[in-house]
DRENPA-3360 file (N, C-alpha, C; in nm, 2 decimals, always signed):
BEGIN
1 = MLFRPIKG = -3.20/+3.52/+10.03/-3.09/+3.43/+9.98/-2.97/+3.52/+9.97 ~ -2.86/+3.49/+10.04/-2.74/+3.57/+10.04/-2.66/+3.56/+9.91 ~ -2.65/+3.44/+9.86/-2.58/+3.42/+9.73/-2.68/+3.36/+9.63 ~ -2.68/+3.42/+9.51/-2.76/+3.37/+9.41/-2.68/+3.28/+9.31 ~ -2.73/+3.18/+9.26/-2.65/+3.09/+9.18/-2.61/+3.16/+9.05 ~ -2.49/+3.13/+9.00/-2.45/+3.19/+8.87/-2.49/+3.09/+8.76 ~ -2.55/+3.14/+8.66/-2.60/+3.05/+8.56/-2.54/+3.07/+8.42 ~ -2.53/+2.97/+8.34/-2.50/+2.97/+8.20/-2.36/+3.04/+8.17;
9 = KMRSKKLL = -2.37/+3.14/+8.08/-2.25/+3.20/+8.03/-2.17/+3.28/+8.14 ~ -2.24/+3.34/+8.23/-2.18/+3.41/+8.33/-2.09/+3.32/+8.42 ~ -2.14/+3.20/+8.45/-2.06/+3.10/+8.53/-1.94/+3.06/+8.46 ~ -1.95/+3.03/+8.33/-1.84/+2.99/+8.25/-1.73/+3.10/+8.24 ~ -1.78/+3.22/+8.22/-1.69/+3.34/+8.21/-1.61/+3.35/+8.34 ~ -1.67/+3.35/+8.45/-1.60/+3.36/+8.58/-1.51/+3.25/+8.61 ~ -1.55/+3.13/+8.57/-1.46/+3.01/+8.58/-1.33/+3.03/+8.49 ~ -1.35/+3.07/+8.37/-1.24/+3.09/+8.28/-1.15/+3.20/+8.33;
17 = IAILVMVI = -1.20/+3.31/+8.39/-1.12/+3.42/+8.44/-1.04/+3.36/+8.56 ~ -1.10/+3.29/+8.65/-1.03/+3.23/+8.76/-0.92/+3.14/+8.72 ~ -0.94/+3.05/+8.62/-0.84/+2.96/+8.57/-0.72/+3.04/+8.51 ~ -0.75/+3.15/+8.43/-0.65/+3.23/+8.37/-0.56/+3.30/+8.48 ~ -0.62/+3.35/+8.58/-0.55/+3.41/+8.69/-0.46/+3.31/+8.76 ~ -0.50/+3.19/+8.78/-0.42/+3.09/+8.85/-0.30/+3.05/+8.76 ~ -0.32/+3.04/+8.63/-0.21/+3.01/+8.53/-0.11/+3.12/+8.53 ~ -0.16/+3.24/+8.52/-0.06/+3.36/+8.52/+0.02/+3.37/+8.64;
25 = LSGCTRTI = -0.05/+3.35/+8.76/+0.03/+3.36/+8.89/+0.12/+3.25/+8.91 ~ +0.09/+3.13/+8.86/+0.18/+3.01/+8.88/+0.30/+3.03/+8.79 ~ +0.30/+3.11/+8.68/+0.41/+3.12/+8.60/+0.51/+3.24/+8.64 ~ +0.48/+3.30/+8.75/+0.56/+3.41/+8.80/+0.69/+3.37/+8.87 ~ +0.70/+3.25/+8.91/+0.82/+3.21/+8.99/+0.87/+3.08/+8.93 ~ +1.00/+3.07/+8.92/+1.06/+2.95/+8.86/+1.17/+2.91/+8.96 ~ +1.18/+2.78/+9.00/+1.27/+2.73/+9.09/+1.36/+2.62/+9.02 ~ +1.49/+2.64/+9.05/+1.59/+2.54/+8.99/+1.67/+2.48/+9.11;
33 = SYPQMRSN = +1.67/+2.35/+9.12/+1.74/+2.28/+9.23/+1.87/+2.22/+9.18 ~ +1.97/+2.23/+9.26/+2.10/+2.17/+9.22/+2.14/+2.06/+9.31 ~ +2.24/+1.98/+9.28/+2.28/+1.87/+9.38/+2.33/+1.93/+9.51 ~ +2.32/+1.84/+9.61/+2.37/+1.87/+9.75/+2.51/+1.93/+9.75 ~ +2.53/+2.03/+9.83/+2.66/+2.09/+9.84/+2.76/+2.00/+9.90 ~ +2.88/+1.99/+9.85/+2.99/+1.91/+9.90/+3.06/+1.98/+10.02 ~ +3.13/+1.91/+10.10/+3.19/+1.97/+10.22/+3.29/+2.08/+10.18 ~ +3.37/+2.05/+10.07/+3.47/+2.15/+10.03/+3.40/+2.28/+9.99;
41 = QAELVRSN = +3.29/+2.28/+9.92/+3.22/+2.40/+9.89/+3.16/+2.47/+10.01 ~ +3.11/+2.39/+10.11/+3.06/+2.44/+10.23/+3.16/+2.52/+10.30 ~ +3.29/+2.47/+10.31/+3.40/+2.54/+10.37/+3.42/+2.67/+10.30 ~ +3.42/+2.67/+10.16/+3.44/+2.79/+10.08/+3.33/+2.89/+10.11 ~ +3.21/+2.85/+10.12/+3.09/+2.94/+10.15/+3.11/+3.01/+10.28 ~ +3.14/+2.93/+10.38/+3.16/+2.98/+10.52/+3.28/+3.08/+10.52 ~ +3.39/+3.05/+10.46/+3.50/+3.14/+10.47/+3.48/+3.27/+10.39 ~ +3.40/+3.26/+10.28/+3.38/+3.38/+10.20/+3.26/+3.46/+10.24;
49 = WENIKIGM = +3.18/+3.42/+10.34/+3.06/+3.48/+10.37/+3.08/+3.63/+10.41 ~ +3.18/+3.66/+10.49/+3.21/+3.79/+10.54/+3.25/+3.89/+10.42 ~ +3.29/+3.83/+10.31/+3.33/+3.91/+10.20/+3.21/+3.95/+10.11 ~ +3.10/+3.89/+10.14/+2.98/+3.92/+10.06/+2.92/+4.05/+10.11 ~ +2.91/+4.15/+10.02/+2.86/+4.28/+10.06/+2.74/+4.32/+9.98 ~ +2.64/+4.39/+10.04/+2.53/+4.45/+9.97/+2.58/+4.54/+9.86 ~ +2.51/+4.52/+9.74/+2.55/+4.60/+9.62/+2.64/+4.53/+9.53 ~ +2.69/+4.41/+9.57/+2.77/+4.32/+9.48/+2.68/+4.27/+9.37;
57 = SKEEVTHL = +2.74/+4.24/+9.25/+2.66/+4.17/+9.14/+2.65/+4.02/+9.17 ~ +2.55/+3.97/+9.10/+2.53/+3.82/+9.11/+2.65/+3.74/+9.08 ~ +2.72/+3.79/+8.97/+2.84/+3.72/+8.93/+2.95/+3.72/+9.03 ~ +2.97/+3.84/+9.10/+3.07/+3.85/+9.21/+3.04/+3.75/+9.32 ~ +2.91/+3.75/+9.36/+2.87/+3.66/+9.47/+2.89/+3.51/+9.44 ~ +2.84/+3.47/+9.32/+2.86/+3.33/+9.28/+3.00/+3.29/+9.26 ~ +3.09/+3.39/+9.22/+3.23/+3.37/+9.21/+3.29/+3.33/+9.35 ~ +3.24/+3.40/+9.45/+3.29/+3.38/+9.59/+3.23/+3.25/+9.65;
65 = LGPPTVHR = +3.10/+3.23/+9.63/+3.03/+3.12/+9.70/+3.01/+2.99/+9.61 ~ +3.03/+3.01/+9.48/+3.00/+2.89/+9.40/+2.86/+2.88/+9.36 ~ +2.82/+2.77/+9.30/+2.68/+2.75/+9.26/+2.59/+2.73/+9.38 ~ +2.47/+2.78/+9.37/+2.37/+2.76/+9.49/+2.31/+2.62/+9.49 ~ +2.25/+2.59/+9.60/+2.18/+2.47/+9.61/+2.04/+2.48/+9.55 ~ +1.98/+2.60/+9.56/+1.85/+2.63/+9.50/+1.85/+2.77/+9.45 ~ +1.79/+2.79/+9.33/+1.79/+2.92/+9.26/+1.64/+2.95/+9.23 ~ +1.59/+3.05/+9.28/+1.45/+3.09/+9.26/+1.44/+3.22/+9.19;
73 = IYSPQNKE = +1.37/+3.23/+9.08/+1.35/+3.35/+9.00/+1.21/+3.41/+9.01 ~ +1.20/+3.53/+9.05/+1.06/+3.59/+9.06/+1.05/+3.69/+8.94 ~ +0.98/+3.65/+8.84/+0.97/+3.73/+8.71/+0.92/+3.87/+8.72 ~ +0.80/+3.89/+8.78/+0.75/+4.03/+8.77/+0.83/+4.13/+8.85 ~ +0.89/+4.09/+8.96/+0.97/+4.18/+9.04/+1.12/+4.19/+9.00 ~ +1.16/+4.10/+8.90/+1.29/+4.09/+8.86/+1.39/+4.07/+8.97 ~ +1.35/+3.97/+9.06/+1.43/+3.94/+9.17/+1.48/+3.79/+9.16 ~ +1.59/+3.76/+9.22/+1.64/+3.62/+9.23/+1.68/+3.59/+9.37;
81 = KLWYIFTS = +1.65/+3.47/+9.42/+1.69/+3.43/+9.55/+1.78/+3.30/+9.54 ~ +1.90/+3.30/+9.59/+1.98/+3.19/+9.59/+2.00/+3.13/+9.73 ~ +1.98/+3.00/+9.74/+2.00/+2.94/+9.87/+2.13/+2.85/+9.87 ~ +2.20/+2.85/+9.98/+2.32/+2.77/+10.00/+2.29/+2.69/+10.12 ~ +2.26/+2.56/+10.11/+2.22/+2.48/+10.22/+2.32/+2.36/+10.23 ~ +2.37/+2.34/+10.35/+2.46/+2.23/+10.37/+2.42/+2.16/+10.50 ~ +2.40/+2.03/+10.48/+2.37/+1.94/+10.59/+2.46/+1.82/+10.60 ~ +2.52/+1.80/+10.72/+2.61/+1.69/+10.74/+2.56/+1.60/+10.84;
89 = IKDTNTNF = +2.56/+1.47/+10.81/+2.51/+1.37/+10.91/+2.62/+1.35/+11.01 ~ +2.75/+1.35/+10.97/+2.86/+1.33/+11.06/+2.88/+1.44/+11.16 ~ +2.86/+1.56/+11.12/+2.89/+1.67/+11.22/+2.78/+1.78/+11.20 ~ +2.67/+1.77/+11.28/+2.56/+1.87/+11.27/+2.60/+2.01/+11.30 ~ +2.72/+2.03/+11.37/+2.76/+2.17/+11.40/+2.80/+2.24/+11.27 ~ +2.83/+2.17/+11.16/+2.87/+2.23/+11.04/+2.75/+2.27/+10.95 ~ +2.63/+2.23/+10.99/+2.51/+2.26/+10.90/+2.49/+2.41/+10.90 ~ +2.44/+2.46/+10.78/+2.40/+2.60/+10.77/+2.30/+2.62/+10.66;
97 = FIYVIFSD = +2.24/+2.73/+10.66/+2.14/+2.77/+10.57/+2.16/+2.92/+10.54 ~ +2.19/+2.95/+10.41/+2.23/+3.09/+10.37/+2.14/+3.12/+10.25 ~ +2.09/+3.24/+10.25/+2.03/+3.29/+10.12/+2.07/+3.43/+10.09 ~ +2.08/+3.46/+9.96/+2.11/+3.60/+9.91/+2.00/+3.64/+9.81 ~ +1.96/+3.76/+9.82/+1.85/+3.81/+9.73/+1.91/+3.92/+9.64 ~ +1.88/+3.91/+9.51/+1.93/+4.01/+9.41/+1.81/+4.07/+9.35 ~ +1.82/+4.20/+9.32/+1.72/+4.28/+9.25/+1.79/+4.34/+9.13 ~ +1.74/+4.31/+9.01/+1.81/+4.36/+8.89/+1.96/+4.33/+8.89;
105 = GVLVEKRI = +1.99/+4.21/+8.94/+2.13/+4.16/+8.94/+2.22/+4.21/+9.04 ~ +2.17/+4.29/+9.14/+2.25/+4.35/+9.25/+2.20/+4.29/+9.38 ~ +2.30/+4.26/+9.47/+2.26/+4.20/+9.60/+2.20/+4.31/+9.69 ~ +2.08/+4.27/+9.74/+2.00/+4.36/+9.82/+1.98/+4.31/+9.97 ~ +2.00/+4.18/+9.98/+1.98/+4.11/+10.12/+2.06/+3.99/+10.13 ~ +2.11/+3.96/+10.25/+2.19/+3.83/+10.27/+2.15/+3.79/+10.41 ~ +2.15/+3.66/+10.43/+2.12/+3.60/+10.56/+2.18/+3.47/+10.58 ~ +2.23/+3.44/+10.70/+2.28/+3.31/+10.74/+2.22/+3.26/+10.87;
113 = E = +2.19/+3.13/+10.87/+2.13/+3.07/+10.99/+2.20/+2.94/+11.02;
% end
């Protein structure tokens, strides 16, 4: 027999440990969603994108880009990821997807698609 059945207290203990691990891991990330970006903010984000530099603070970036569409916080790594997503039904050429990543409140990565 390759696997032997786990009995009694041992089974309960392993099940409890597995549940605790899942609960702890699920609490490591928090996501906050905001309303859809308006076209005037989308224009602001596009025009200020080139001014965003690695090493800037979160406050400096959000001052230039405004509030994000989605804000995700990664607790153990002390990182934050902000998404700026704009979709237009009228003109799909204006659609974009941007994210910026902060570590300890300092910009470490930026990307536009």
